[in-house]
N, C-alpha and C positions, 0 to 999 in steps of 0.2 A: 327553054327555061328563062323566064324574065328576071331581071334584076330588081325592077320596081313592081310592087303589087298592082295588078290590073284593077283591083276592086277599090282599095282605099287610096291608091296612087301616092302612098307615103312610105310604107315599110318596104324593106328589102325582102325579096321573096324567092330565095333559091329553091325552097321546098314548101315552107309554111311562113306566111307573113307574121312577124312577131308583134304586129299592132292589131290587125283585124282578125287573124286566125284562118284566112282562106288559103287553100293550097294553090299550087301553080296551075291546077286544072279547074279552078273555080269552085271546088267543093269545100263546104265548111268543115273544119277539123275539130271534132268534139274534144279530143285529148288536149288541144291547145288551150281551151277555156278552163279545163280542169287544172292544167299545170299553171295557167296564169292565176287562177284562184288560189292555188297552193302557194305560189310565190307571194301573193298579196298577204296571205296569212303569216308567212315567214317574216315579211317586212313589218307588219303591223302588230303581231303578237309575239313571235319568238325573239326578234331583235330587241324590242323594248324590254322584254323580260330579262334578256342577257344584260342589258345596260343597267338594270336596277342595282347590280352588285358592284358597280364601279365605285371605288373609294379612293379619294385623293388625299384626304387628311389623315392625320394620325388617329388611332382609335383607342378607346379604353374599354377593356373587358372587366366587368365587375359583378359581384354578387349583390343582388337587390333585396335588401332586408324588408323593403316596403312590399315586396311581392313574394314573401315566404322563401327568401334565399334562392331565387331563381337567377340564372345566368343571363346577363344582358351585355350588349355592346353599344357604344355611342361614340361618335366623332368628338375629338377634343374641343371642337368649336360648339358643342352642344346639340348638333343636328344628328339625324339618322339614328335615333334611338331604336333598338330592336331587341326583343327577347329571343335568345338562342335556344333555350331549353326550358321545359317545364319541370325538370328534375330539381330536387332539393340537394344542393351541391355543398360538399365539404371542401377539402383542399384540392388545388388544381395546378396544372403546369402547362405552358404552351411550348410546343416543339414544332418547328417548321410551320406547316399550314394547319395544325390541329391542336385542339385543346383537350387535355387528358384530365379527368376528374373522378373523384369518389362520389358515387350517386347514393345519397342517403335515402332517396325514395325507393331504391331497390336493394335495401339491406347492405349498404356500403360496398356495392360492387364497383369495379373499375370500368369507366366508359371513355369514349373519345367522340369528339364532334368537330367537323370542319369549321374553320373560323368564319367562313362566309356563307355556310349553308346550314341545313338542319339534318344532315345525314348522320344521325346519332347511331353509335355502334357500341355494344357491350364487348369488352375485351376479356373479362374474366368473371367466373361465377364465385370466386373466393370473396370472403369478407375482408376488406382492405382497411388497415390502420393508417398506413402512410406509404408513399411510393416515390421513386426517383427514376428518371428516364436517362439512360446513357446509350448513345448510338441508337440502335433499333430495338433495344430491350427495356422493358419495364421491370425494375426491381421493387419488391414490395413486402411489407409485413402482413402475413396472412393471419388475421384474428381467428378465422375459422379453424385453424390448425395450431392453436396455442401460441400465436405470435411468432411463427417460424418465418425465416427469410426465403422468399421465392423469386423467380424471375420468369418472364414470359415475353414473347415477341410482341411488338406493338400491334400486330394484326390479330393477336389472340391465340397464336399457335405456340407449340414447343414449351409448354409450362414445365418448370423444373423446380424442385425444392433444393435450396443451397445448403441450409443448415437446420439441424434439429434443436438448436438452442432457442429459448424464449427470449426475444430481444425487444428492447425499447426504442432504439433508434439506430440508424446506420448511414454510412456514406460509401459510395463507390468511387474508387480512385484507381485508374488504369484497370488492371484485371483483378483487383482485390476488393473485397467488401470489409469495412471496418465497422464494428458494432458494439453496443453495450449489451452484455449478456446477463439478462435478469435471472437465468437459471443458475448463475454462478456469482451471486452477490453484486451485480451491476459492474462487473469488471470489463475492461476493453479486450476485444478479441479481433483477430483478422482471419480471413479465409479467402481462398481463390474463388472467383465467381462461378467456377464449375463444381464447387463443393469440396475441393481437396485442400490440403495443407492448412488445416484449422490450427490457430495458435492463440494462446493466452498472452496478452501484452502487458498487463499490470495487475496489481492486487488491490487497487483502490476502487471505492464506490464512485463511479464516474458518471457525469452528466454533461450535456452541452459541449460536445467536442467538435473540433475542426481539424482537418488534415491539410497541412500546408507544407509543400516540399517533402522532406524526409521526416517531418515531425507531426505528432498529434498533440494538439492543445486541448485541455479538458478541465472542467471543474471537479475538484476532489472533495466529495461529500465527507470523507473521513477527516478532512482538515478544513471544515467550515466553508466548503465549496470554493476554496482558493484555487487559483489557476496554476496548473502544472503542465509540463510538456514531457513527452517521451518519444523516442524514435519509433518508426513504424515497425521495426523488428523487436521492440519491447525493451531496449536498453537505454541507458543515459537518462533516467527519470530525474526531473528537476522542478523545484518550485520556483515560480517567477517572482512572486512578491507575497507579502503578508496581508495585503488588502483583501477584504471580502467583496467580490464583484457581484453585480446584479446581472448585467449583460456584458459580453465581450465580443470583439471582432478582431481578426488578424488581417492586417492590411500591410503589404510590403514587408518591412522589417519591424513593424510595430504591432503591439497588442493594445487596442483601445477598449476601455471598459468603464462602466458606471460603478463608482466606488461606494458601496454601502457603508464602509467603515468611516467615510467622510460625507455623510448626508447626501449620498447619490450624486456626488460631483463627478465630472468627466476627467478621466486620467488616461495616460498612455505609458507604456513601458516597452523597451526594446525586447525582441524575442529571446534575447539571452539573459533577460532579467535585470539589465542595467538601465540607467538613465530614466528613472521613473519621474513623470511630470504631471502636475495638475494643469488641465487645459481650461477649465471653467469653474466658477463658483456657483453655478446654477444647479438647482435640484432637477435632475433629468430623468425622464421616464423611458425614452426610446431615442435611438440615433441611427443615422445612416451616413456613409462616407462616399463622396463622389468628387472627382476633380480636385483633390487636395483640400476639400472642404468637409467639415462635419456639420450635418443638418440634424437638429434635435428638437424634441418637444420639451419645453421649459415649464416644469411644474411650479417653479418659483413665480412665474408670471401667468398663472391660470392656463397652463397647457397651450401657450402660444408657440409658434414655430420660429426658431432661431437658426443661425449658422455661425460657424467660427472656423478659422483656418486650422489645419491639423497641428500647427505648432502653438495654438492657443491665442493667436492674435486676431484682430479685426472681427470681434463679436458684433452681430447685427441681428435685430429682430426683422423677420420677413413678413409676418402676418399678425393681425389682431384677432383672428378667429381662434376658437378653442379646437385644437386638433386631436383626433383620435387615431389617425393612421395616415401615412404618407409614403409616396414613392418618388423617385427621381428619374427622369428620362430626358436626354439631350439637355436643353437649357431650361427645362421646366420642372417645377415641383408640383406633383398632383397630391391632393390631400382630401380627407373626409373629416367632417365635423360631427359624425354620427347621424347627420341628417341629409346633407347634400355633398356633391363632389365638385371640387374647385381645382384650378391650377393657377400658379403664378410663376413668373420668371425667377431664376435662382437669385436675382438681386432684389426680389421682393416687389417688383413692379408688375403691371399688366395683369391684375387679378381677373379671372374669368370664371363664371359658374358654368359647369358642364351639365349637371342634371339636377332634378328635384327629388331624386330617389334617396331613400336612406340606404347608403352604400356600405357594404362590408369590405372584404378583401377585393383588391382590384389589380389588374395588370395593364400596363401601357404597351401597345404595339405601335412602333413608329412606321412612317411611310417607307423607310429604308427596307424593312422586311417585306413590305408589300411590293416594292419595285423588283425585289429579287425572287418573288414567288411566281409560280405559274399555275396556281390553282383557281384563279378567278375566271369565271365563264367568259367575260368580255375580253380577257387577255389571252385566252386560248385561241381565239380566232375561229375560223370555220374551215373545214377541209372540203375542197372541191376536187373530185377525181384524184384524191390522195395528196393534193397540194395544200399546205397549211398557209392560210392568208395571214398577213400581219395584223396586229391589233388595230392599227389605224384603218386598214381596209375594212375590217369587220365593223368598227364603230361607224364609219362614214356611210357605208352602204352595203346591203346584201347584193352581192354581184349577180348580174343578170345570168340566169341559168341557160345552159345550152342543150341540156338533155334531160329526159325524164328521170334517169337514174340519179343524176346530180341532185334534183329536187327531192327525190325519195330519200337519198342519203341525208340531206339536211333536215327533212321532216323527221326522220328517225332520231337524229341528234336532238331535235327539239323535244320529241316524245320522251326520250330517256332523261333529258334535263328536267322536264316537268315531273317525271316520276321521282327523281332524286329529291326534289323539293316538296313532294307530296301534293302537287297540283294535279289531282287525279282527273278532273273533267277536261282540263287542257290537254293532258296526255291522250285521253280517249279521242278528243277532237282531231289531234294530229294523226292518230291511227286511222280514223275515218277518211281523212284526206288522202292518206297513202293508199287505202283500199279503193278510193275512187279511181286512182290511176293504175294500181296493181292489186286486184282483188285477191290474188293468191300469195301476197307477201306474208311469209310466216312470222317475221319479226314484229309486224304490226299486230298480229294476233297475240304474240307474247307480250307486247306493250299493253294491250287491252286486258290480258290475264293479270298482269302486275297491278294495273289500276283497279281491277275488280277485287283483288285480294289485298289492296293497300300495301304492296311490296315495292320498295324503292329501287332495288337492284335485282336483275334477273337471277343472279346466283343465290339470292336470299329466298327464292321459291322453295328451297329445301327446308326452310324454317317454318313453312306453313303448318298450321295445326292439324289439318286433315289432308288426305290424298287429293290430288288435283286432276286425276285422269278422267273424272266424270264431268268436268267443266267444258262448256262448248268451245271457249277460246283455246283451251289446251288441245282439244280434239282437232280443231281447224289448223292450229299451228303444226300439230303432228302430221296432219294429212298433207300439208303443202311443203313440208321440210325435205331437205335432201337426207341422205343416209346418216351422215355424221351428226347433223343438228338434231335429227330424230332420236338418235341414241342419247344425245345430251338431254333432251327433254324427258325421255323415259328414265334417265338416270336421276333427274330431280324427283320424280314421283317415287322411284324405288328408295331414294334416300329418306323420303318422308315416311314410307312404310317401315323401313328399318329402324328409324328413330322411334316411331310409335311402339314397335315391338320391344325395343330396349327400355323405353320409358315405362311400359307396363311391367316388364320383368323387374326393373329397378324399384318400381312402386311396391310390387309384391315382396321383394327382398327387404325393403325399408319397413314395410308393415310387420313382416316376421321379426325383424330386428327390434322394432319398437315393442312388440309383445314380449320378446325375450328380455329386453332391458327393463320393462315394467315389472316383470316377474322377479328379476334380480333386485330391483329397487325395493320391492315389497318385502323380499326376504331380508334385505339389509336393514330396513326400518324395523321389521319385526324383531330382529336381533338386537338393535340398539335401544328401542323404546323402553323395555323393562328396566334398563340400567341408567336411563337418562335422568340427570339431575343438574341443578345449578352448579356451574363450574366444570361440567363435562366438556370434553373436546370432541367434536364430531366433524366428519368430512361432509362437505356440500359443495357441488361444483368442483372447481379446481383448487379450493382452499380448505384449510382447517379453521373451524369456528369454535368460539367459547360460548357456552350457554350462560346468559345473564339472568334470564327470568323464564319461568314456566307458568302458563295460564291454561285455561280450558282449551285443549286442542291446538295449542300453539306455543312456540318458544321464541324468545328474543335472543338473537345470536350476533356476535361481532367477530370479525376476523382475528385470529390469534396473532397474525403478522401484520405489519404495515405492507400493503400490497404494492404501493407505488408512491412516487412523489408527484404532487400536482398542486397548483395554486388554488386557493379557495375561490378566487375570481380572476379571470384573465386580466382584467384592467384594474388599475389602482383607483377605484372610485367608490362612492357610497353604495353599499350593497347589503342585502340580508340573505338569510338562507333561502327565502322564497325566490330571489332573483339571481343568485350566484351561479356561475358557470359550473361549479363542482356538482351542484344538485342536478343540473341538466345532464351532465356527463354520467353520473351514477345511474340515473333513471332512463338512460338511453343507451349509450355506447357500452357501459359496464354491464348493464342488464343483459345485453346480447351475448355475453360469454356463457350464460347458462343455457342449457337445452330447453326446448319447449316444455318438457315435463317438469324440469326444475323450476322454470318460471311460474308454472301453475302452482307450485308449493309456496311461492313468495306472496305474502298477503299485503295488499295495498292498505296502508294504515294512515289514519288521521294523525298528523304530527303536531304537537303543541310547541309553539315557538315564542317563548316568554322573553321579556326584557332581561338584560343583564342586571342582577340585583345589586351589584357593587358599583356600577357606573350608570348614571342617569342617561348619558348620551348613547349608551349601548343598546339602542332600541331593538325590540324584537320585531316580528312581522306577523302577517296573517298565518293562521294555521294552514298546513299544506297536507296534501294526500300523496304519499310517497311509497314506493316499494322498497327502495334503498335509501338510507339516510345516514347521518352521523349522529352520535350521541350529543346531548346538550350538557350544559354545565351541571344542572341539577341531576341529570341521569348518570353522569360520570361519577358523581358523589354517591348517589343512591346505590348503583349497581356494583361499585367497587368499595365495599366496606360500610356504606351508609353512615359515615361519620357525622354528617350534618354540618361540616365546616363551611360549605358554601351557603347553605340556608341561614346559618347563624353568623355569617360574616366573620369567621375567624381568620383574619387577614395576616399574612406573613410577608416579610420582605425577603430580599435575596439571601440575606444572612440566616434565614430560618427563624427569626424572632418575630413575635406578634407586633404589628404596627398598624396605626389607624389608617395609614395610606398604603398599606401593603397590597400587593397585586397577585399574590400566590396563595393557594391552600395546599398544605403538605402535612401528611400524617403517616401512621403506621401502615396504611394501605397503599402507599406509593408503589411497592413492588407488584401489587395486583394490576396496576395500570400500565406496567411496562410491557411494550410489545416484544415479541420474540426476537425480531431483528431490531434491537433497541438503540440503534445509532442515529435516530432522528426523532424529531417531535411529530405529533400527529394532531390533526384538526378536530375541533368540535364544531357543531353547527351554530352555537350561540355567538352573538356579536361580542366584541371586546370592549375596550375603552369607548370607542365610537363605532359607527358603522363603516369605518375604513379599516377595521381590524376584526379578526375572529379569534375566539379563545382556542388555546392549544394545550396539549399535555406534553411536558418535556420528556426527553428520553429516559429520565430517572423516575418518571411517574408523578412528578410535581405538576400541579395544574396551574397554568398561566391564565388567570381570569381576565387580565388586560388584553391579552391576545397578541397576534402578529399581523403584519400588513397583509391584506387579503390577496395581493398579487405575489406573495412570497412563493417562489417556484419550488422550494425544497420541502414544503410541508407534507408530512406523511398522511396517507389515507387508510383508515380502518373502517370499512363500510359495516353498517348494522342493518338487520332486517328481522321481520317477524316471519317465522317459518311454520307452515301448516304441518301438524303432526299426523 
């Protein structure tokens, strides 16, 4: 046996020369050239594909409003922009190596996606309102089950209902969930995360709460949304101050808040209610705190970005851009001007543009997270005979293979990497190269089967729409498999058949239930219709509604109660009913609480949106087509007594007397306009004094024609609709 190849006189040749492929007996070895070609494919195709995911800079994940609210990521230096998902995304959260989000494209279901791949996975089939991730569990409000609190493992298993209460918001602290119970007048409750030990904590109508240490801080709507605190066991309730806050945050031993009682100035007060201090004379819309600095959007200076020390000293403007949203990470402030994404250092220098997209919510992921993660393909390295190579070895070179099996193992890694990323043709090519060397390799046939069915993971074969046992690649994989793997493949197909049987049975049961419900609905309407008249109270969906008008085959109805508190518009800017966020919410999220049959009874109606007759600047807007809407100023006058006070401009002041500059109309029909839970004002769709405000009805039924600020978060909502009879 020679040490130097006798043919090429270059390679070492104990059995086969690694350069020319001749064996030590002078015969050309076909397998050598197949393996050499496979190694070349690994070097030129698989290795570069692995390298494309290497990220050294910090990254920004953001919702791209320019692309219909799709999820993107981009390096903070403005490079490597990439769309991660085609879903229309609502709120989202990043935990470890995955981003969890509510998918509006799939009826508000919960999904997750890997930060550097597109291995998108649905976690739950529930309709999600909001969620929070703690350890390996997702806690969420299930809109599909009347806003109940649920939890589920992050892999989509072990779904569990925690509470039967209808809740509006919640927080998980240690092993307890704290939440606002809409079923009991928006009071604070606590419950163990396993569903036991449910307790009422206060008697206040509560909003915007924080759990800090042993205390819960919250806005008390019964007392003009002032800040209160109470212990987590429901004792020692205390008001912190008499200011009316807009937003507040609890940091260390201080409560920082925007004081609406003092024209939105920034204040702080100790958590025991002492040492109240004004920090700034600016009109502030939003603020964040980091490194003993308060960063805020200054409305007094056309929404510019400022910072100030937490003790109120060293106020400094950071940017001349109009800011709509911002976040702070390391030494940088990232912000959006509703058009593009920028960053500047926290001292206001080194401004950089990151993208040209119209960006909505965004999250910054720093390189520290990346260095501590192990999910990047190029950082996983390559296994050779069970040995994991270092990232440096993987990046620098695909190590020269010493055996056919080693190359096959690497080819299979490449195949399933391409499958994960949806590169179907590349995956098939890798399988073909495996079969050139090992024609009976069952895993390569499984790889071809996955590519044929557009399945990213082998285990997801069970989710195929149709049985797979008639497909050629399945039959070949089955034929060449050992006993255990054969049983696994057969199990995939059996799971598909079982699911199909269950789906058919469920469809039949659903159809039977729909027929039964339709019969019940028809019987209920037949019972109600003869007695239906203006002023009647009827059930529809989950609410009680008052009939305001009856016309041929339809009725105008409005909820008897204020169903929730919500701003007319999320942002404090010029807006009309046509463009406000409340209209979008009512005709999308709120509409989904009704069943399909109920939605069919709701008539899409052309809505007239007139100017405010009392204020020239209170411009109306284009007429809209809505299924759900709010009453206008003229409608709230006509349908509640028809006094003509609005049309005839019978203006009253706060003292109830007629005044030329009065901004209210009040009459003997006030009580008719009072909602059942009458401790808050409710919105009308008409603009107020200007298009920065919207008209409201006070809790005593008096109509405020001048209106309230559109971003006032405590405005009540009484939806109205035309119902098909």
